[in-house]
C-alpha positions in Angstrom: -30.4 -17.9 -43.7 -34.0 -17.0 -44.0 -35.1 -14.2 -41.1 -38.3 -16.1 -40.4 -35.9 -19.0 -39.1 -34.2 -16.8 -36.6 -37.1 -17.2 -33.7 -36.4 -16.4 -30.3 -35.0 -19.5 -28.7 -32.1 -20.2 -26.0 -28.9 -19.5 -28.0 -29.4 -16.8 -30.1 -27.4 -14.4 -27.9 -24.6 -16.9 -27.6 -24.7 -17.5 -31.6 -24.6 -13.7 -32.2 -21.6 -13.6 -29.8 -19.9 -16.7 -31.6 -20.2 -14.9 -34.9 -18.7 -11.8 -33.3 -16.0 -14.0 -32.1 -16.3 -13.4 -28.6 -15.4 -15.7 -26.0 -18.0 -18.4 -24.9 -18.2 -20.7 -21.9 -18.8 -23.9 -22.3 -22.8 -23.7 -21.8 -22.6 -20.5 -24.4 -21.2 -22.7 -26.9 -23.5 -25.8 -26.3 -26.7 -23.1 -26.7 -25.1 -21.8 -29.7 -24.7 -25.0 -31.4 -28.4 -26.0 -30.6 -29.5 -22.8 -32.0 -27.4 -23.4 -35.4 -29.2 -26.6 -35.5 -32.6 -24.8 -35.3 -32.2 -22.3 -37.7 -30.5 -24.8 -40.3 -34.0 -26.9 -40.4 -35.8 -27.9 -37.5 -39.4 -27.0 -37.1 -39.8 -23.9 -34.8 -42.4 -26.0 -32.9 -40.3 -29.0 -32.2 -38.5 -29.2 -28.6 -35.8 -31.4 -30.0 -33.8 -31.3 -33.6 -33.8 -34.9 -33.3 -30.3 -35.2 -34.7 -28.9 -38.6 -34.3 -25.3 -37.5 -34.9 -25.0 -34.7 -32.4 -23.3 -35.8 -29.0 -25.5 -33.5 -26.7 
């Protein structure tokens, strides 16, 4: 992961909790998953990752 992709988005704190294996609520898990999609390739200026396979 590149540091410049770790932008301030919703889900960052939840993602860090996930990495520490802390318990997550359903909402926190959803936000963490969205954050993962953004750091894996979505452009920073897009509001939607446009992943057609995402159930969210």
